[in-house]
Legacy VTK file of the C-alpha trace (Angstrom):
# vtk DataFile Version 3.0
C-alpha trace
ASCII
DATASET POLYDATA
POINTS 246 float
14.441 -69.013 99.180
11.660 -68.906 102.421
9.045 -68.872 100.088
9.099 -71.721 97.092
12.106 -73.443 95.755
14.311 -72.029 92.692
14.227 -74.261 89.546
16.506 -72.651 86.848
15.248 -68.811 86.459
12.103 -69.881 88.078
10.191 -70.810 90.898
8.206 -73.697 91.772
5.387 -73.304 94.566
4.425 -76.879 95.708
1.708 -75.758 98.083
-0.425 -74.780 94.826
1.791 -77.187 92.527
2.918 -74.589 90.117
6.409 -73.707 88.148
6.254 -69.701 87.430
8.422 -67.657 84.895
8.008 -64.342 83.369
9.643 -62.421 80.585
10.206 -64.801 77.789
10.187 -62.240 75.115
10.127 -64.803 71.860
10.951 -63.097 68.862
13.100 -60.844 70.041
15.831 -61.559 67.144
13.220 -60.807 64.533
12.946 -57.693 66.396
16.249 -56.839 66.202
16.547 -57.812 62.265
14.496 -54.852 61.869
16.576 -52.710 63.335
19.822 -53.737 60.994
21.423 -56.323 64.292
21.549 -59.905 63.054
21.273 -63.032 65.183
21.181 -66.195 64.629
17.378 -67.158 65.672
18.775 -69.775 68.300
17.435 -68.216 71.782
13.518 -69.332 71.403
15.852 -73.220 71.683
17.614 -72.276 74.774
14.184 -71.141 76.508
12.598 -74.071 75.314
15.185 -75.947 76.996
15.017 -73.932 80.325
11.716 -74.499 80.140
11.568 -78.328 79.482
14.745 -78.959 82.563
12.029 -77.216 84.713
9.058 -79.009 84.016
11.129 -82.418 84.091
12.462 -81.191 87.770
8.921 -80.369 89.719
6.710 -82.374 87.051
3.862 -79.511 87.795
-0.135 -79.279 87.302
0.110 -75.699 86.628
2.826 -72.983 84.590
2.067 -69.857 85.436
3.963 -67.414 82.579
4.129 -63.904 84.785
3.953 -61.567 81.736
5.840 -60.407 78.292
5.753 -64.225 76.643
6.182 -61.911 73.271
8.975 -59.140 72.634
6.961 -57.226 69.622
5.051 -54.241 70.519
3.455 -54.457 67.569
0.884 -57.183 65.465
2.529 -60.714 65.872
5.644 -61.601 64.023
6.008 -64.595 61.856
8.717 -66.000 64.328
6.689 -65.187 67.948
3.551 -66.857 66.168
5.680 -70.200 65.091
7.600 -70.299 68.221
4.770 -69.486 71.095
2.470 -72.164 69.615
5.835 -74.664 69.630
6.199 -73.865 73.021
2.147 -73.998 74.536
1.977 -77.419 72.306
5.180 -78.693 74.643
3.603 -77.172 77.493
-0.022 -78.707 76.863
1.660 -82.160 76.338
3.229 -81.749 79.777
1.483 -79.984 81.965
-2.506 -79.830 83.471
-3.215 -76.715 83.024
-1.183 -73.352 81.447
-2.046 -69.421 82.982
-0.622 -66.539 80.886
-0.980 -63.307 82.762
-0.667 -60.458 80.460
2.666 -58.331 79.836
3.328 -55.188 78.642
5.061 -56.948 75.563
1.817 -59.204 75.083
-0.265 -57.671 73.032
-1.654 -59.240 69.530
-1.130 -62.233 71.889
-4.754 -63.669 72.414
-5.132 -64.430 68.735
-2.296 -67.248 68.924
-3.448 -68.039 72.925
-7.328 -68.469 71.327
-5.267 -70.906 68.928
-4.823 -73.285 71.586
-8.041 -72.759 74.105
-5.793 -70.108 76.716
-6.884 -67.338 78.183
-4.828 -64.094 78.839
-5.415 -62.551 82.337
-5.023 -59.150 82.547
-4.114 -57.103 84.467
-3.637 -60.365 87.503
-4.053 -64.058 88.027
-4.793 -65.275 91.916
-5.504 -68.585 93.271
-5.273 -69.127 97.022
-2.788 -66.892 98.661
-0.798 -65.645 95.933
-1.461 -63.024 92.720
0.110 -62.377 89.787
0.808 -59.886 87.761
3.881 -58.470 85.240
4.511 -55.038 87.134
4.513 -52.696 84.534
1.536 -51.826 86.174
0.579 -50.501 89.650
-0.939 -53.359 91.745
-5.090 -53.514 91.588
-6.385 -52.945 94.779
-7.436 -56.886 95.141
-3.907 -57.298 95.559
-4.811 -56.280 99.545
-6.493 -59.869 99.945
-3.471 -62.184 99.404
-0.219 -62.946 101.002
2.188 -62.939 98.299
2.742 -60.594 95.115
5.028 -62.307 92.334
6.073 -60.267 89.662
8.349 -59.931 86.506
8.477 -56.878 84.594
11.608 -55.588 86.313
14.817 -57.867 84.785
16.610 -58.005 87.972
20.225 -58.580 88.430
23.146 -57.144 90.180
26.839 -56.016 89.593
29.775 -57.007 91.593
33.436 -56.533 90.991
35.858 -58.937 91.814
39.732 -57.469 93.341
40.759 -57.003 89.942
38.176 -54.514 90.072
35.804 -56.911 86.822
32.277 -56.516 87.125
30.456 -59.312 86.305
26.725 -59.261 86.557
23.982 -62.192 87.612
20.240 -62.067 87.128
18.766 -62.688 90.631
15.062 -63.634 92.162
14.130 -60.981 94.995
12.124 -61.827 98.293
11.434 -59.766 100.949
7.924 -58.625 103.087
6.270 -55.029 102.859
4.153 -54.749 105.714
2.858 -58.536 105.753
2.963 -59.850 101.928
5.605 -61.789 100.675
6.833 -60.158 97.475
8.884 -61.876 95.125
10.660 -60.383 91.704
11.590 -63.017 88.804
14.387 -62.757 86.268
13.886 -62.674 82.902
13.671 -65.967 81.594
15.571 -64.361 77.808
18.824 -65.000 77.081
18.766 -61.465 75.751
17.541 -60.076 78.323
20.844 -59.678 80.828
18.436 -57.658 83.128
19.263 -54.506 85.036
22.064 -54.202 88.120
19.092 -53.021 90.966
21.866 -52.738 93.381
23.096 -49.843 91.276
19.891 -48.266 90.883
17.660 -45.812 93.376
14.478 -46.985 93.465
12.893 -44.302 91.642
14.968 -45.580 88.784
13.007 -49.373 89.041
10.902 -50.048 86.159
7.563 -51.276 88.303
5.625 -48.163 89.727
4.761 -51.046 92.641
8.532 -50.813 93.248
9.608 -47.860 92.913
6.461 -46.850 95.508
8.013 -49.362 98.099
11.673 -49.858 99.865
13.269 -53.222 98.627
16.622 -52.200 100.082
15.746 -55.533 102.630
15.338 -57.868 99.962
17.020 -60.753 99.979
19.154 -61.510 96.968
19.288 -65.273 95.057
22.069 -65.174 91.949
20.355 -67.419 89.656
22.527 -68.632 86.824
22.403 -71.118 84.620
26.663 -71.676 84.763
27.576 -70.727 88.445
24.902 -72.253 89.856
22.236 -70.364 93.111
23.533 -68.927 95.914
21.858 -66.085 98.354
23.511 -63.091 97.948
21.799 -61.550 101.195
20.316 -58.171 101.820
20.120 -56.138 98.383
21.264 -52.728 100.762
24.467 -54.489 101.052
25.067 -55.084 97.753
24.902 -51.288 97.083
28.451 -50.234 97.203
31.184 -49.257 94.088
32.866 -52.731 95.357
32.194 -56.412 96.196
34.808 -59.014 96.554
34.451 -62.541 94.944
LINES 1 247
246 0 1 2 3 4 5 6 7 8 9 10 11 12 13 14 15 16 17 18 19 20 21 22 23 24 25 26 27 28 29 30 31 32 33 34 35 36 37 38 39 40 41 42 43 44 45 46 47 48 49 50 51 52 53 54 55 56 57 58 59 60 61 62 63 64 65 66 67 68 69 70 71 72 73 74 75 76 77 78 79 80 81 82 83 84 85 86 87 88 89 90 91 92 93 94 95 96 97 98 99 100 101 102 103 104 105 106 107 108 109 110 111 112 113 114 115 116 117 118 119 120 121 122 123 124 125 126 127 128 129 130 131 132 133 134 135 136 137 138 139 140 141 142 143 144 145 146 147 148 149 150 151 152 153 154 155 156 157 158 159 160 161 162 163 164 165 166 167 168 169 170 171 172 173 174 175 176 177 178 179 180 181 182 183 184 185 186 187 188 189 190 191 192 193 194 195 196 197 198 199 200 201 202 203 204 205 206 207 208 209 210 211 212 213 214 215 216 217 218 219 220 221 222 223 224 225 226 227 228 229 230 231 232 233 234 235 236 237 238 239 240 241 242 243 244 245
């Protein structure tokens, strides 16, 4: 990655000593249970373990969560209260500053954060040359003043087929230039969010209104998978074919 260091499913920005992650979707299992889909409530432990490993590797002074800390659109569930508070407590013990940017799932997150004295930034957070926003809304006019735009929301992934035609999906980080700005799109940290295969979608099918207005064909694709590792897959436009040998 040209701008920042990939660490797990996040990035570390050395010049501002910040670890950046997005789309934790804490509490998703409880939402699924209400729909009749019952999963063990084990995803939070995987999320926390991933965050612990990233913090240990980078030792950042600041962590930036770029939206969708929780999953339920309505009032926070008991699971969300418990698990979000637990994560905040861990982070407060290990980093100096916690920045949370509001995502579209973060309704009723403010009371949880207030319990720990954490502010919710809406619609963006900016520091030095960086502009962080979740991505479910278009950029504000302020974005033009910054060199780097960091987004979540899209849950980017790529799908590829092997020589037998078997399809595999991998989460990825996208990085590219739009005019004079560098745009980075982060994958979902949640294990229950496999992501959208951006190499199988037209621009008009992307989630983010900002991304629907630009051409991301020349964005670099960095596959990030806990089991496979980190790989540079080149430009997105070369992955937009029916058959890609691996």
